[in-house]
VOBA-1610 file (N, C-alpha, C; in pm, whole numbers, padded with zeros to 5 digits, always signed):
BEGIN
Met+10665+06574+08993Met+10634+06663+09106Met+10678+06598+09236Thr+10760+06668+09316Thr+10806+06614+09443Thr+10699+06632+09549Ala+10718+06564+09661Ala+10620+06572+09770Ala+10607+06714+09824Leu+10714+06791+09816Leu+10713+06925+09873Leu+10667+07032+09775Glu+10660+07001+09648Glu+10624+07102+09549Glu+10479+07146+09565Val+10457+07276+09555Val+10321+07330+09564Val+10296+07423+09447Glu+10169+07437+09414Glu+10129+07530+09308Glu+10028+07628+09365Ile+10056+07756+09346Ile+09965+07861+09393Ile+09937+07955+09277Ala+09811+07962+09238Ala+09767+08049+09129Ala+09846+08023+09000Gly+09875+07897+08974Gly+09940+07861+08848Gly+10091+07867+08851Leu+10151+07915+08958Leu+10296+07919+08970Leu+10342+07809+09065Lys+10448+07737+09025Lys+10497+07625+09105Lys+10619+07665+09188Tyr+10624+07609+09309Tyr+10733+07636+09401Tyr+10788+07502+09453Pro+10920+07488+09462Pro+10979+07360+09501Pro+10957+07322+09647Ser+10917+07416+09727Ser+10891+07393+09870Ser+10777+07483+09912Pro+10697+07440+10012Pro+10586+07523+10059Pro+10628+07620+10169Val+10758+07629+10195Val+10808+07713+10304Val+10875+07836+10243Phe+10813+07952+10262Phe+10858+08076+10201Phe+10917+08171+10305Leu+10993+08268+10258Leu+11039+08377+10344Leu+10931+08483+10350Ala+10895+08526+10473Ala+10795+08631+10491Ala+10853+08768+10460Ser+10767+08859+10424Ser+10810+08996+10397Ser+10867+09061+10523Gly+10968+09146+10502Gly+11027+09220+10613Gly+11151+09155+10671Ile+11179+09031+10629Ile+11294+08958+10683Ile+11391+08925+10570Leu+11501+08993+10560Leu+11611+08962+10466Leu+11577+08984+10319Gly+11458+09031+10288Gly+11421+09043+10147Gly+11447+09179+10088Ser+11558+09242+10124Ser+11581+09379+10082Ser+11698+09396+09985Ser+11771+09288+09955Ser+11884+09299+09863Ser+11896+09172+09780Ala+11958+09184+09665Ala+11973+09069+09574Ala+12054+08957+09638Ser+12161+08993+09707Ser+12247+08891+09766Ser+12175+08813+09876Leu+12097+08882+09958Leu+12023+08814+10065Leu+11913+08724+10007Ile+11842+08774+09908Ile+11736+08694+09846Ile+11795+08568+09784Lys+11907+08580+09718Lys+11973+08464+09658Lys+12012+08362+09764Arg+12065+08409+09875Arg+12104+08319+09985Arg+11984+08245+10041Val+11873+08316+10057Val+11752+08253+10112Val+11701+08144+10018Leu+11696+08172+09889Leu+11651+08072+09792Leu+11743+07950+09792Glu+11872+07974+09801Glu+11969+07863+09801Glu+11963+07781+09929Ser+11909+07839+10035Ser+11902+07769+10164Ser+11784+07672+10172Gly+11695+07677+10073Gly+11583+07584+10073Gly+11445+07646+10075Ala+11436+07779+10078Ala+11305+07844+10073Ala+11241+07822+09936Gly+11113+07794+09936Gly+11043+07775+09810Gly+11022+07905+09735Ala+11012+08015+09810Ala+10994+08147+09751Ala+11036+08252+09853Val+11057+08371+09804Val+11094+08484+09888Val+10996+08598+09864Val+10942+08652+09972Val+10863+08775+09962Val+10955+08889+10005Thr+10969+08988+09921Thr+11061+09097+09952Thr+11010+09181+10069Lys+11097+09263+10120Lys+11055+09364+10218Lys+10954+09456+10149Ser+10854+09501+10221Ser+10754+09590+10161Ser+10818+09721+10117Val+10785+09761+09995Val+10834+09889+09945Val+10717+09982+09919Thr+10745+10111+09928Thr+10645+10214+09905Thr+10681+10294+09780Leu+10589+10380+09738Leu+10613+10458+09617Leu+10738+10545+09632Asn+10750+10610+09745Asn+10865+10695+09772Asn+10944+10640+09891Pro+11072+10672+09903Pro+11151+10623+10017Pro+11090+10666+10150Arg+11105+10579+10251Arg+11058+10609+10386Arg+11171+10583+10485Arg+11184+10674+10582Arg+11285+10656+10686Arg+11237+10563+10795Gly+11107+10552+10813Gly+11053+10469+10919Gly+11052+10541+11052His+11020+10467+11158His+11012+10527+11291His+11149+10538+11355Ser+11163+10634+11444Ser+11289+10650+11516Ser+11302+10544+11626Thr+11422+10523+11674Thr+11444+10427+11782Thr+11396+10486+11915Pro+11361+10398+12011Pro+11357+10252+12002Pro+11237+10203+11920Cys+11262+10101+11836Cys+11157+10050+11748Cys+11155+09897+11744Phe+11229+09834+11837Phe+11234+09687+11839Phe+11259+09638+11981Ile+11185+09536+12022Ile+11202+09477+12155Ile+11196+09325+12142Glu+11284+09258+12214Glu+11275+09112+12223Glu+11208+09074+12355Leu+11105+08991+12345Leu+11033+08942+12462Leu+11055+08793+12478Glu+11011+08736+12590Glu+11023+08592+12610Glu+10941+08514+12508Val+10833+08573+12462Val+10741+08501+12373Val+10754+08543+12226Gly+10849+08630+12196Gly+10865+08674+12058Gly+10929+08811+12049Tyr+10884+08888+11952Tyr+10942+09020+11929Tyr+10831+09122+11907Val+10863+09248+11938Val+10774+09358+11905Val+10854+09457+11821Asn+10801+09490+11705Asn+10872+09588+11622Asn+10776+09697+11576Ala+10832+09813+11554Ala+10758+09926+11497Ala+10855+10000+11408Leu+10904+09930+11306Leu+11005+09989+11218Leu+10947+10101+11132Gly+10817+10091+11099Gly+10754+10199+11024Gly+10776+10192+10873Leu+10791+10071+10820Leu+10811+10049+10677Leu+10928+10127+10618Pro+11046+10124+10681Pro+11161+10192+10620Pro+11202+10120+10492Asn+11223+10194+10385Asn+11264+10133+10259Asn+11311+10242+10163Pro+11389+10204+10062Pro+11443+10304+09969Pro+11350+10338+09853Gly+11228+10284+09855Gly+11134+10307+09746Gly+11136+10192+09646Tyr+11024+10174+09577Tyr+11009+10057+09490Tyr+11107+10054+09373Leu+11139+10170+09316Leu+11230+10173+09202Leu+11370+10127+09241His+11413+10166+09360His+11545+10125+09408His+11549+09973+09427Leu+11446+09915+09488Leu+11444+09770+09509Leu+11444+09696+09375Leu+11360+09738+09283Leu+11353+09670+09153Leu+11485+09677+09078Glu+11551+09790+09087Glu+11682+09803+09024Glu+11783+09709+09089Glu+11772+09693+09221Glu+11862+09607+09297Glu+11845+09459+09263Ile+11722+09416+09238Ile+11696+09272+09224Ile+11660+09229+09081Lys+11659+09319+08986Lys+11610+09288+08852Lys+11692+09181+08780His+11819+09164+08817His+11904+09068+08747His+11890+08925+08801Leu+11818+08907+08912Leu+11803+08774+08969Leu+11727+08684+08873Ser+11772+08560+08860Ser+11715+08469+08760Ser+11587+08401+08807Glu+11568+08382+08938Glu+11453+08307+08990Glu+11332+08398+09009Lys+11293+08467+08903Lys+11186+08567+08917Lys+11050+08506+08954Asp+11025+08381+08913Asp+10898+08317+08947Asp+10887+08290+09096Arg+11001+08287+09166Arg+11002+08253+09309Arg+11022+08375+09397Ile+11014+08494+09338Ile+11029+08618+09414Ile+10899+08697+09404Ile+10836+08719+09518Ile+10711+08793+09524Ile+10742+08931+09581Val+10709+09034+09508Val+10741+09171+09551Val+10629+09225+09637Ser+10662+09263+09761Ser+10563+09316+09854Ser+10548+09466+09836Leu+10426+09510+09814Leu+10396+09651+09790Leu+10310+09708+09902Ala+10351+09824+09954Ala+10273+09893+10056Ala+10232+10029+09999Gly+10110+10038+09951Gly+10060+10164+09897Gly+09965+10231+09994Ser+09936+10357+09969Ser+09835+10427+10050Ser+09713+10462+09967Ser+09714+10416+09839Ser+09600+10441+09750Ser+09605+10340+09636Thr+09494+10329+09564Thr+09489+10241+09446Thr+09594+10283+09344Glu+09608+10411+09323Glu+09703+10462+09224Glu+09846+10421+09258Glu+09882+10427+09387Glu+10017+10389+09427Glu+10040+10239+09405Phe+09945+10157+09446Phe+09959+10013+09426Phe+09976+09981+09277Phe+09894+10044+09194Phe+09896+10013+09051Phe+10026+10058+08985Lys+10071+10177+09018Lys+10195+10227+08959Lys+10313+10136+08993Met+10319+10091+09117Met+10428+10002+09157Met+10416+09866+09091Ala+10293+09814+09082Ala+10270+09683+09021Ala+10310+09682+08874Glu+10280+09788+08803Glu+10320+09798+08662Glu+10472+09785+08648Ala+10545+09851+08735Ala+10691+09845+08729Ala+10741+09706+08764Val+10674+09639+08857Val+10712+09501+08894Val+10700+09410+08772Glu+10590+09421+08700Glu+10571+09337+08582Glu+10674+09370+08474Glu+10700+09496+08453Glu+10798+09538+08352Glu+10937+09485+08383Thr+10966+09464+08511Thr+11097+09413+08552Thr+11106+09262+08538Gly+10992+09194+08513Gly+10995+09052+08486Gly+10947+08962+08597Phe+10903+09019+08707Phe+10852+08936+08816Phe+10707+08898+08789Arg+10661+08790+08853Arg+10531+08733+08819Arg+10423+08757+08924Ala+10462+08796+09044Ala+10363+08806+09152Ala+10395+08921+09247Val+10288+08978+09304Val+10303+09081+09407Val+10222+09041+09530Glu+10265+09089+09644Glu+10190+09074+09768Glu+10153+09213+09815Leu+10024+09243+09818Leu+09977+09375+09861Leu+09965+09377+10013Asn+10035+09470+10074Asn+10040+09479+10220Asn+09920+09559+10271Phe+09818+09485+10314Phe+09703+09545+10384Phe+09703+09496+10528Ser+09822+09482+10587Ser+09832+09414+10716Ser+09921+09479+10820Cys+10013+09566+10780Cys+10104+09626+10878Cys+10023+09703+10983Pro+10043+09672+11113Pro+09953+09727+11215Pro+09994+09860+11278His+10105+09917+11235His+10153+10034+11311His+10200+10151+11224Val+10149+10161+11101Val+10185+10274+11014Val+10058+10341+10964Lys+10044+10468+10992Lys+09924+10544+10955Lys+09908+10548+10803Ser+09785+10523+10756Ser+09745+10531+10615Ser+09797+10415+10530Tyr+09860+10317+10593Tyr+09907+10200+10521Tyr+09857+10074+10590Gly+09874+09961+10524Gly+09855+09831+10587Gly+09717+09807+10645Leu+09715+09767+10772Leu+09590+09730+10838Leu+09490+09844+10841Glu+09539+09965+10862Glu+09449+10080+10863Glu+09382+10097+10727Leu+09457+10076+10620Leu+09404+10092+10485Leu+09304+09982+10450Ser+09317+09864+10513Ser+09226+09753+10482Ser+09081+09785+10518Arg+09062+09888+10602Arg+08926+09930+10638Arg+08857+10001+10522Asn+08937+10045+10424Asn+08882+10111+10306Asn+08860+10004+10198Ile+08741+09946+10195Ile+08713+09835+10104Ile+08732+09876+09958Asn+08699+10001+09926Asn+08712+10047+09788Asn+08857+10042+09740Val+08949+10085+09825Val+09091+10082+09788Val+09138+09938+09772Leu+09097+09852+09864Leu+09134+09711+09858Leu+09086+09648+09727Val+08959+09663+09700Val+08898+09600+09582Val+08952+09660+09452Glu+08956+09792+09444Glu+08999+09856+09320Glu+09147+09834+09291Ser+09229+09823+09394Ser+09371+09796+09373Ser+09391+09660+09308Ile+09321+09560+09363Ile+09330+09425+09307Ile+09275+09424+09164Arg+09158+09479+09146Arg+09090+09475+09017Arg+09173+09543+08908Lys+09228+09658+08940Lys+09303+09733+08839Lys+09430+09659+08799Ile+09499+09602+08898Ile+09621+09527+08868Ile+09589+09404+08784Lys+09482+09333+08819Lys+09445+09212+08747Lys+09396+09242+08605Glu+09325+09352+08588Glu+09272+09387+08456Glu+09379+09438+08361Thr+09488+09494+08416Thr+09586+09563+08333Thr+09719+09490+08323Thr+09744+09396+08411Thr+09871+09321+08409Thr+09842+09171+08412Lys+09947+09093+08399Lys+09937+08947+08410Lys+09988+08898+08546Leu+10008+08989+08637Leu+10063+08955+08768Leu+09966+08869+08850Lys+10023+08779+08931Lys+09946+08711+09034Lys+09942+08804+09154Val+09824+08819+09213Val+09807+08914+09323Val+09773+08840+09452Trp+09869+08844+09546Trp+09845+08794+09681Trp+09811+08915+09768Val+09721+08897+09862Val+09685+09006+09953Val+09712+08960+10095Lys+09794+09037+10166Lys+09828+09002+10305Lys+09736+09079+10400Leu+09665+09001+10482Leu+09571+09059+10578Leu+09625+09045+10720Gly+09592+09142+10803Gly+09627+09136+10944Gly+09509+09087+11027Leu+09531+09071+11155Leu+09425+09028+11245Leu+09318+09136+11254Cys+09193+09098+11222Cys+09081+09191+11230Cys+08952+09112+11242Asp+08848+09178+11290Asp+08720+09109+11312Asp+08652+09068+11182Asn+08680+09138+11073Asn+08610+09112+10947Asn+08699+09044+10842Ile+08790+08960+10888Ile+08887+08899+10796Ile+08819+08813+10689Ile+08709+08746+10722Ile+08637+08665+10624Ile+08569+08755+10521Glu+08511+08863+10567Glu+08448+08959+10475Glu+08552+09013+10377Leu+08670+09049+10428Leu+08777+09100+10341Leu+08819+08993+10241Ala+08828+08869+10287Ala+08869+08760+10198Ala+08770+08744+10082Lys+08643+08759+10111Lys+08541+08746+10006Lys+08550+08861+09906His+08581+08980+09955His+08602+09093+09865His+08724+09069+09775Ile+08829+09016+09833Ile+08951+08985+09757Ile+08921+08883+09648Glu+08844+08784+09684Glu+08807+08679+09589Glu+08726+08736+09472Lys+08626+08817+09504Lys+08541+08875+09400Lys+08618+08971+09310Ala+08718+09038+09367Ala+08797+09135+09289Ala+08897+09068+09196Gly+08919+08938+09215Gly+09011+08865+09127Gly+09145+08833+09189Gly+09159+08851+09321Gly+09284+08816+09387Gly+09317+08669+09373Asp+09444+08635+09382Asp+09488+08497+09358Asp+09520+08420+09485Ala+09549+08487+09594Ala+09580+08419+09720Ala+09570+08517+09835Ile+09550+08461+09954Ile+09544+08541+10076Ile+09657+08498+10168Val+09729+08594+10221Val+09836+08568+10318Val+09788+08617+10454Ala+09796+08530+10556Ala+09745+08568+10689Ala+09830+08500+10797Ile+09875+08573+10893Ile+09849+08714+10922Ile+09982+08788+10938Asn+09974+08915+10972Asn+10094+08993+11004Asn+10109+08997+11156Thr+10200+09078+11203Thr+10216+09097+11347Thr+10087+09155+11406Ile+10073+09143+11538Ile+09950+09187+11606Ile+09978+09314+11687Lys+09896+09414+11666Lys+09915+09545+11729Lys+09918+09533+11881Cys+10018+09596+11942Cys+10034+09586+12087Cys+10108+09708+12142Val+10115+09715+12273Val+10189+09822+12343Val+10274+09759+12451Val+10398+09805+12463Val+10487+09762+12571Val+10526+09887+12651Ile+10512+09882+12783Ile+10541+10000+12867Ile+10666+09975+12950Asp+10756+10070+12946Asp+10876+10068+13028Asp+10837+10113+13169Ile+10843+10023+13266Ile+10794+10055+13400Ile+10884+10154+13474Tyr+11009+10168+13428Tyr+11100+10263+13494Tyr+11087+10402+13433Ala+11076+10409+13302Ala+11053+10538+13237Ala+10907+10580+13251Lys+10822+10481+13284Lys+10679+10504+13304Lys+10611+10560+13179Gln+10649+10502+13066Gln+10590+10542+12939Gln+10609+10430+12837Pro+10535+10434+12727Pro+10551+10330+12625Pro+10696+10322+12579Tyr+10742+10199+12558Tyr+10882+10175+12523Tyr+10914+10222+12381Leu+10823+10196+12288Leu+10849+10228+12148Leu+10825+10375+12119Ser+10905+10432+12029Ser+10889+10573+11994Ser+10752+10599+11931Ser+10698+10498+11863Ser+10569+10514+11796Ser+10451+10469+11883Ile+10481+10431+12008Ile+10385+10379+12106Ile+10340+10238+12069Tyr+10276+10223+11953Tyr+10224+10093+11911Tyr+10327+10016+11828Gly+10328+09885+11846Gly+10415+09799+11767Gly+10341+09674+11725Gly+10412+09584+11661Gly+10353+09458+11616Gly+10421+09340+11681Leu+10343+09255+11748Leu+10397+09135+11814Leu+10408+09022+11714Ser+10527+08960+11711Ser+10549+08843+11625Ser+10609+08731+11708Gly+10626+08615+11647Gly+10685+08502+11719Gly+10581+08401+11764Lys+10627+08304+11842Lys+10543+08189+11876Lys+10416+08225+11953Ala+10415+08340+12019Ala+10296+08380+12095Ala+10173+08397+12005Ile+10195+08432+11879Ile+10080+08460+11792Ile+10040+08341+11705Arg+10115+08230+11714Arg+10086+08118+11623Arg+09943+08064+11636Pro+09892+08038+11757Pro+09755+07987+11765Pro+09652+08082+11705Ile+09679+08211+11713Ile+09588+08310+11655Ile+09595+08303+11503Ala+09717+08291+11450Ala+09734+08278+11305Ala+09669+08151+11253Val+09683+08042+11328Val+09621+07915+11289Val+09469+07931+11285Arg+09413+08000+11385Arg+09268+08023+11388Arg+09223+08102+11266Cys+09300+08203+11228Cys+09263+08284+11111Cys+09267+08200+10983Val+09371+08118+10969Val+09381+08031+10852Val+09265+07932+10850Tyr+09235+07877+10966Tyr+09124+07780+10978Tyr+08992+07844+10934Asp+08966+07965+10981Asp+08843+08035+10946Asp+08840+08074+10798Leu+08954+08119+10746Leu+08962+08158+10606Leu+08936+08039+10513Phe+08986+07923+10552Phe+08964+07804+10470Phe+08816+07771+10460Arg+08745+07795+10569Arg+08600+07771+10570Arg+08523+07878+10494Gly+08574+08001+10498Gly+08496+08114+10448Gly+08530+08163+10310Ala+08639+08114+10249Ala+08679+08161+10116Ala+08735+08046+10034Glu+08746+08068+09905Glu+08792+07962+09814Glu+08938+07980+09771Leu+08997+08095+09798Leu+09133+08122+09750Leu+09238+08043+09829Pro+09353+08014+09767Pro+09464+07954+09841Pro+09507+08046+09954Ile+09550+07987+10065Ile+09593+08064+10182Ile+09738+08034+10211Ile+09816+08138+10238Ile+09954+08122+10284Ile+09955+08163+10430Gly+09984+08069+10518Gly+09980+08095+10662Gly+10112+08149+10714Val+10103+08250+10798Val+10225+08309+10856Val+10194+08359+10997Gly+10289+08339+11086Gly+10273+08384+11224Gly+10324+08282+11324Gly+10446+08300+11371Gly+10498+08217+11478Gly+10543+08077+11439Ile+10563+08051+11313Ile+10607+07917+11270Ile+10757+07903+11293Glu+10794+07803+11375Glu+10935+07782+11409Glu+10983+07641+11377Thr+10891+07546+11361Thr+10929+07406+11340Thr+10844+07345+11229Trp+10881+07226+11186Trp+10802+07156+11084Trp+10664+07121+11138Lys+10654+07096+11267Lys+10524+07066+11327Lys+10431+07187+11317Asp+10488+07305+11340Asp+10409+07428+11326Asp+10358+07443+11183Ala+10445+07413+11086Ala+10406+07423+10946Ala+10295+07324+10911Val+10310+07200+10957Val+10209+07098+10931Val+10075+07139+10991Glu+10078+07198+11110Glu+09954+07245+11173Glu+09884+07347+11082Met+09962+07437+11021Met+09905+07535+10929Met+09843+07468+10807Phe+09910+07367+10753Phe+09855+07295+10637Phe+09722+07229+10674Leu+09719+07164+10789Leu+09597+07096+10832Leu+09483+07195+10854Ala+09518+07316+10897Ala+09417+07421+10918Ala+09363+07476+10786Gly+09444+07462+10677Gly+09396+07508+10548Gly+09496+07585+10464Ala+09618+07602+10512Ala+09719+07675+10435Ala+09779+07587+10325Ser+09800+07645+10208Ser+09866+07575+10098Ser+10018+07593+10103Ala+10062+07693+10178Ala+10204+07719+10198Ala+10216+07802+10325Val+10339+07819+10373Val+10362+07898+10493Val+10477+07995+10470Gln+10482+08097+10553Gln+10593+08192+10549Gln+10662+08195+10685Ile+10795+08207+10681Ile+10877+08210+10802Ile+10935+08350+10819Gly+10927+08402+10941Gly+10981+08534+10967Gly+11071+08539+11088Ser+11012+08562+11205Ser+11089+08583+11329Ser+11181+08468+11363Ala+11144+08345+11330Ala+11223+08228+11367Ala+11362+08231+11308Ile+11382+08305+11199Ile+11514+08313+11137Ile+11614+08379+11232Ala+11565+08471+11316Ala+11654+08536+11413Ala+11712+08436+11511Lys+11638+08327+11540Lys+11684+08224+11632Lys+11767+08117+11563Lys+11720+08072+11447Lys+11777+07952+11385Lys+11858+07979+11259Gly+11853+08102+11208Gly+11927+08131+11086Gly+11861+08069+10963Leu+11930+08075+10851Leu+11873+08028+10726Leu+11862+07876+10717Asn+11925+07805+10808Asn+11912+07659+10809Asn+11769+07614+10837Ile+11688+07705+10887Ile+11551+07669+10925Ile+11471+07618+10806Phe+11499+07667+10686Phe+11421+07625+10569Phe+11445+07477+10538Ala+11571+07437+10532Ala+11602+07297+10504Ala+11553+07207+10617Glu+11565+07256+10740Glu+11521+07179+10857Glu+11370+07152+10852Ile+11292+07256+10823Ile+11147+07239+10815Ile+11108+07154+10695Asn+11176+07173+10582Asn+11148+07091+10464Asn+11167+06942+10495Arg+11277+06909+10562Arg+11304+06768+10596Arg+11196+06711+10686Gly+11155+06790+10785Gly+11053+06744+10878Gly+10919+06720+10809Ile+10880+06812+10721Ile+10754+06797+10648Ile+10759+06673+10560Glu+10870+06657+10488Glu+10884+06544+10396Glu+10875+06411+10471Lys+10938+06405+10587Lys+10934+06283+10669Lys+10792+06257+10719Tyr+10723+06361+10762Tyr+10586+06348+10810Tyr+10495+06293+10700Leu+10508+06349+10580Leu+10425+06303+10468Leu+10450+06155+10440Lys+10575+06118+10436Lys+10611+05980+10405Lys+10561+05884+10512Glu+10583+05917+10638Glu+10544+05828+10748Glu+10393+05815+10762Asn+10318+05913+10713Asn+10172+05909+10726Asn+10102+05873+10595Gly+10180+05836+10495Gly+10122+05786+10371Gly+10066+05892+10277Phe+10114+06016+10288Phe+10068+06123+10199Phe+10172+06148+10090Lys+10125+06174+09969Lys+10216+06193+09857Lys+10250+06339+09830Ser+10174+06430+09889Ser+10197+06572+09859Ser+10142+06660+09971Ile+10184+06786+09969Ile+10130+06885+10063Ile+09980+06901+10040Lys+09940+06900+09915Lys+09798+06918+09882Lys+09710+06816+09952Ser+09765+06697+09978Ser+09687+06589+10041Ser+09645+06623+10183Ile+09718+06714+10249Ile+09686+06743+10390Ile+09629+06883+10411Val+09619+06961+10306Val+09566+07098+10321Val+09420+07094+10363Gly+09390+07149+10478Gly+09252+07155+10530Gly+09202+07025+10588Leu+09291+06928+10609Leu+09248+06796+10656Leu+09181+06803+10793Ala+09216+06903+10873Ala+09158+06916+11007Ala+09008+06951+11000His+08959+06988+10883His+08818+07024+10869His+08730+06903+10839Arg+08792+06788+10804Arg+08711+06677+10753Arg+08665+06587+10864
//
């Protein structure tokens, strides 16, 4: 086992630095490139039961502190994605992100994921700007719990649940744990509004968007820190990670792995190898033999 190797819910990954959902995970060729660049795993773009066009433009803004997007979960549907990526050999390192609006939708998609040979799914209960999906759906505890329970009782899939910023994140984590979930991913973009002062109206066509980038990192770290205290499941930290130092901060807060998203727009795919090298050097210089040695160390 190398210093960078991590194990989450019985599956091993060569690096703790993963690709976050929504970034480059929509085609076989892109997923292959990301894995070859040094990512330990790839989370696909979230797919829904049926194709979605998403929100109309404008739906993306670049700010000094990050990005705001309101894409609206555009995707060709889960069957199209699975057909596109089914031939990829690294199935243990590809986590399929599912965005359902009901237990039945999550379960139907999860069954197809398992039949295609993949080992893990990430349930999207975190998208902050799509009605009846994501963060809005996380308020329905029954759907959250029953979706996890049904998938776990009927398939052999590992179930990760992605949560967004909310006041009851610890309560949700405990429900996920009791339902049989295998890991918690936190957090997604943070709901916000940007107003065009010349048009004198909200900039985005959907009004609300999700803020990502370095501005949200301290908030994501706080959520990971609290989750580590309040739940027993492995945590994958995501939100504003741009450097190896950012990743190490997440590990110390309690994350067993991290996901990279917006930073790829700045640094490209080289960011995975760059962060891996930095983490490996940090571990060596501080006398640690593995990522596991520093997970939650800030709590001791």
